[in-house]
Each structure stands twice: as structure tokens, then as C-alpha cells.
C-alpha positions in Angstrom: 29.6 38.2 -34.6 25.9 38.7 -34.1 25.2 36.2 -36.9 27.4 33.7 -35.2 25.6 34.2 -31.9 22.2 33.8 -33.6 23.4 30.5 -35.2 24.4 29.3 -31.7 21.0 30.3 -30.3 19.2 28.4 -33.0 21.3 25.3 -32.6 20.7 25.2 -28.8 17.0 25.8 -29.3 16.7 23.0 -31.8 18.6 20.7 -29.3 16.3 21.7 -26.5 13.2 20.9 -28.7 14.8 17.5 -29.7 15.4 16.6 -26.1 11.9 17.7 -25.1 10.4 15.5 -27.8 12.4 12.5 -26.5 11.3 13.2 -23.0 7.6 13.4 -24.0 7.9 10.1 -25.9 9.4 8.4 -22.9 6.6 9.7 -20.7 4.1 7.6 -22.6 5.2 4.5 -20.7 7.9 3.0 -18.5 9.8 -0.1 -19.7 10.3 -2.8 -17.2 10.7 -6.5 -16.6 7.5 -6.8 -14.4 4.6 -4.7 -15.6 0.9 -4.5 -14.7 -2.0 -3.6 -16.9 -4.9 -2.8 -14.6 -7.8 -3.9 -16.8 -8.2 -6.4 -19.7 -11.0 -8.6 -20.9 -13.7 -9.5 -23.4 -16.9 -8.5 -21.6 -20.3 -7.0 -22.0 -20.6 -3.7 -20.2 -23.4 -1.4 -19.2 -25.7 0.0 -21.8 -25.1 -2.9 -24.3 -21.4 -2.1 -24.7 -19.1 -4.8 -25.9 -15.5 -4.4 -24.6 -12.4 -5.9 -26.2 -8.7 -5.5 -25.4 -5.8 -4.9 -27.8 -2.3 -5.6 -26.2 1.1 -4.4 -27.4 4.4 -5.7 -26.1 7.6 -4.1 -27.4 11.2 -5.3 -26.8 12.9 -2.1 -25.7 16.4 -3.4 -26.6 17.7 -2.9 -30.1 20.3 -5.6 -29.7 19.0 -8.4 -27.4 16.1 -10.8 -27.7 13.6 -11.0 -24.8 11.5 -13.9 -23.5 8.3 -12.8 -21.9 5.4 -14.3 -20.0 1.9 -12.8 -20.1 -0.5 -13.7 -17.2 -4.2 -13.1 -16.8 -5.2 -11.9 -13.3 -8.8 -12.8 -13.0 -11.0 -10.4 -11.1 -12.2 -11.1 -7.6 -9.7 -13.9 -6.6 -6.1 -14.5 -5.8 -3.9 -15.3 -8.8 -0.7 -17.0 -7.5 -1.0 -19.6 -10.4 -2.8 -17.7 -13.2 -3.2 -18.7 -16.8 -0.1 -17.7 -18.7 1.5 -17.8 -22.1 5.1 -17.4 -23.2 6.2 -15.3 -26.1 9.6 -14.4 -27.7 10.6 -11.0 -28.9 13.4 -10.2 -31.3 15.4 -7.0 -30.7 13.1 -4.0 -31.2 10.2 -6.2 -32.1 6.6 -5.3 -31.2 3.9 -8.1 -30.9 0.3 -7.1 -31.0 -2.6 -9.3 -29.7 -6.1 -8.3 -30.8 -8.9 -9.4 -28.4 -6.1 -10.5 -26.2 -7.8 -12.4 -23.4 -9.6 -14.6 -25.9 -6.8 -15.1 -28.3 -4.1 -15.8 -25.7 -6.1 -17.5 -22.9 -9.4 -18.6 -24.5 -11.2 -16.5 -21.8 -14.4 -14.5 -22.5 -17.0 -12.9 -20.3 -14.4 -12.3 -17.5 -12.6 -9.1 -16.5 -9.2 -9.0 -15.0 -5.7 -7.5 -15.4 -2.6 -8.6 -17.2 0.9 -9.1 -15.8 3.9 -9.2 -18.2 7.2 -10.4 -17.0 10.3 -10.4 -19.3 14.0 -11.3 -19.3 14.7 -7.8 -20.8 12.8 -4.5 -20.3 9.7 -4.2 -22.5 7.1 -1.6 -23.1 3.5 -2.8 -22.6 0.3 -1.0 -23.5 -3.3 -1.7 -24.1 -6.4 -0.3 -25.7 -9.7 -1.3 -24.1 -12.5 -0.4 -26.4 -16.3 -0.7 -27.1 -17.3 -2.1 -30.5 -21.0 -2.7 -30.8 -22.4 -5.6 -32.7 -22.3 -4.9 -36.4 -19.9 -2.0 -36.0 -16.5 -1.9 -37.5 -13.4 -1.2 -35.4 -13.2 2.2 -37.2 -16.3 3.2 -35.2 -15.1 1.9 -31.8 -14.4 4.0 -28.8 -11.9 3.2 -26.1 -9.1 4.2 -23.8 -5.3 3.6 -23.4 -3.4 2.2 -20.5 0.3 1.9 -20.2 1.8 -1.0 -18.4 2.9 0.2 -14.9 6.1 -1.3 -13.4 5.1 -3.4 -10.4 7.5 -1.5 -8.1 5.5 1.7 -8.7 2.8 0.1 -6.6 1.9 1.7 -3.3 2.5 -0.1 0.0 1.6 0.2 3.6 1.1 3.8 4.6 1.3 5.1 1.1 -1.4 6.7 -1.0 -2.2 7.3 -4.7 -4.9 9.6 -6.1 -7.0 9.5 -9.3 -8.5 12.5 -11.0 -11.5 12.8 -13.2 -14.2 11.5 -10.9 -17.6 12.2 -12.4 -20.9 10.5 -11.6 -24.1 11.9 -13.1 -26.6 11.4 -15.9 -23.8 11.8 -18.5 -20.9 9.9 -16.9 -20.0 6.9 -14.7 -16.6 6.2 -13.1 -14.8 2.9 -12.4 -11.7 2.2 -10.5 -9.4 -0.7 -11.3 -7.2 -2.0 -8.4 -4.5 -4.7 -8.7 -2.4 -6.2 -6.0 1.1 -6.3 -7.6 3.5 -8.0 -5.3 2.0 -11.4 -4.4 0.8 -10.6 -0.8 -2.6 -9.8 0.7 -3.4 -6.1 1.3 -6.1 -3.9 2.8 -6.9 -0.6 1.0 -9.1 2.3 2.0 -10.8 4.3 -0.8 -11.8 7.9 -0.2 -13.9 9.9 -2.6 -13.7 13.6 -2.4 -15.6 16.2 -4.4 -14.1 19.1 -6.4 -13.7 21.2 -3.3 -11.8 18.4 -1.4 -14.7 17.4 0.9 -15.1 13.7 1.6 -18.3 12.1 0.3 -17.7 8.4 0.6 -15.2 5.8 1.9 -14.8 2.1 1.7 -12.4 -0.7 2.8 -11.2 -3.4 0.4 -9.2 -6.6 1.2 -7.3 -8.0 -1.8 -5.7 -11.4 -2.2 -2.3 -11.8 -3.8 -2.4 -10.6 -7.4 -6.1 -10.0 -7.2 -7.7 -7.5 -9.6 -10.9 -5.7 -8.6 -13.3 -3.4 -10.4 -14.9 -0.9 -8.2 -17.8 1.2 -9.8 -18.1 4.4 -7.8 -21.9 3.9 -8.0 -21.3 1.0 -5.5 -19.8 3.5 -3.0 -22.4 6.3 -3.2 -25.4 7.4 -5.1 -25.0 11.2 -5.2 -23.8 13.1 -8.2 -20.2 14.4 -8.2 -18.2 16.4 -10.7 -14.4 16.7 -11.0 -13.7 14.8 -7.8 -10.8 12.7 -6.7 -10.5 9.1 -5.6 -7.7 8.4 -3.1 -6.4 4.9 -2.4 -4.4 4.3 0.8 -2.8 1.0 1.9 -3.7 0.5 5.5 -2.6 -3.1 6.1 -0.9 -6.2 4.9 2.3 -6.7 3.0 0.9 -6.3 -0.4 1.2 -3.4 -2.8 -1.5 -2.0 -5.2 -1.7 -0.1 -8.5 -4.9 1.9 -9.1 -6.3 3.3 -12.3 -9.6 5.0 -13.2 -12.0 5.0 -16.2 -14.4 7.8 -16.9 -17.1 6.5 -19.3 -19.7 8.6 -21.2 -23.0 6.8 -20.7 -24.4 7.1 -24.2 -21.4 6.8 -26.5 -19.4 4.5 -24.1 -16.3 6.5 -24.9 -13.9 6.3 -22.0 -10.9 8.3 -20.6 -8.2 6.6 -18.5 -6.6 8.0 -15.4 -3.4 6.8 -13.8 -2.8 7.2 -10.1 -0.3 9.9 -8.9 3.1 8.2 -8.7 5.4 8.8 -5.7 7.8 11.7 -6.4 10.8 9.6 -5.4 10.2 7.3 -8.4 11.2 10.1 -10.7 14.3 11.1 -8.7 15.3 14.7 -9.3 14.2 14.7 -12.9 12.8 18.0 -14.2 9.7 17.3 -16.4 11.0 19.2 -19.4 13.9 21.3 -20.7 14.7 24.5 -19.0 16.6 27.1 -21.0 18.5 29.8 -19.2 18.4 33.0 -21.2 21.1 35.6 -20.8 21.6 38.6 -23.1 21.4 37.5 -26.7 22.5 34.0 -26.1 21.1 30.7 -24.6 23.5 29.5 -22.0 22.4 25.8 -21.8 19.6 23.4 -21.5 19.6 22.2 -17.9 18.4 18.9 -16.6 18.7 17.4 -13.1 20.0 13.9 -13.6 
């Protein structure tokens, strides 16, 4: 009997680990039919850095083809009629675009965002990386962003926060803000230090589908470590997605930060398996659906 109970325990533990692995994999990105990447481009950055963008688009369906449109949202302007290209995706297919903004749109020296719309849910991701002249891609440094569903964007009266704010001799911090619904919007940015005290604030007005890069150095000159940038929509019918980039000043290596998503977007989901232990047995792995 004890041996049988132990077998049951092991089976349930393995099941729990398998479900946890799937949950972690899905947490890497959200499939959707209208997705926003906050930053993309082929540009020269600070300190002689040379930034490129790799784009991945994956058809999430194993049985149906998808027709997708990729649009470039140029920084600093409205983008109701942006440059766009159409692609097809077979069931389960992934298409990869190196140096995406140049190869897809012939655009160089300009930063912006990408919008991917599709007839079926797709997964979208990008790597934005620095590759100095004469350097191979094996020596490049960069960061990853997952495509964010447009309906995850925050609207009037809602806020999203970014972690990882550092500005000193070693690091700089940039925020990327994209209007994701096709309407104008007013956003307030508040920078707080590690203790939660406010140290800077600014108001931005964005046009429909405008992308904006905001270096924190443009908001304040003081050093800050482990702070938070909060974005709050205070006017207009638009909605915004905000992401951050913490960049090491010498290596140009970067870390990406997504804004905190609204809790209701995840429903009642528990962020991992919960095993209820009782006696010598595992009763079940519980998830809120």
C-alpha cells in the first residue's frame, strides 16, 4: 500500500512540474491578433553604439494559416497610415527578420515601434542589440521584448509602472511609450526613487499610434538607483503601452522592463501550481481557472 501511495505521489508531482513548465513557457509572451513592440530600428546610439532589431513572428495555430501585416510606427509622429508589409504564415511557422526595419521597410537611422496584426493569433518577439563596427553578432549585446497585445494598454485613469530605473555613471535608462488604439492621449510620467519619493514628473501628448523615446536624463539630472517610473493616462481617448530599457554605459548591454499589467487581464489565474499536501499523499494540483 505504501509503495502504491508513493507511486501516486510521484505521478502527481511530475504532473505538477509539467504544468508549471507549460505555464512558464506561456508567460514568455501573449499570442494575439493585434500586438505592439515598443521599440525597433536601425540606429546609432550613445557611446558609438550601433543598434539593430531582429523580429520573430510565429503562427500560434498548428492547423490554420495566418495572414499578418507588420507596420512601422515612426517615433515622434502620428502613424494612422504607416509603412506596412504583408506576410503569410503556415500553421506553426516562424518567420524571422534580421535588421527588420531595413529589410522590411528600407528605413534606417530612425527609431520607432512595430505593430503586428494577424488573421490568427501570433506570437511576436524582438531582440534589439548593439553590434559595433567590425564585431560579429556573437559579440553583440541586447535585450528582448515580447509583443504586447494592444488591449493590454492603459487608458484614461489607469497607470502602469516600470522597475529598474537607474541613472548614474554606470547606467542610463530609456522609456518607450506607444499609443496603441489610434486616438490621441495625454500621459503623466512620475519618477520615484527606491524609497518611493517623487523626484521628477513630466506630461506627454501623443498622437494616434505615435511612438516616443523618453531618456530619463531629459527629465532630471540627479543620480537615482532602483527607482520606478510610473505612467498614468490623464486625458484623451488613447491607450498606451510603456516599456523600459536599462543600458550599461560602457558595454551598451541592456535589460528590458515591461510595465505592470492590470490584474484583471490575468483573471483569477494563480501564477504557478499549488500542491495541497496531506499526510503521505498529494491531494491535487489546484489552479483557479
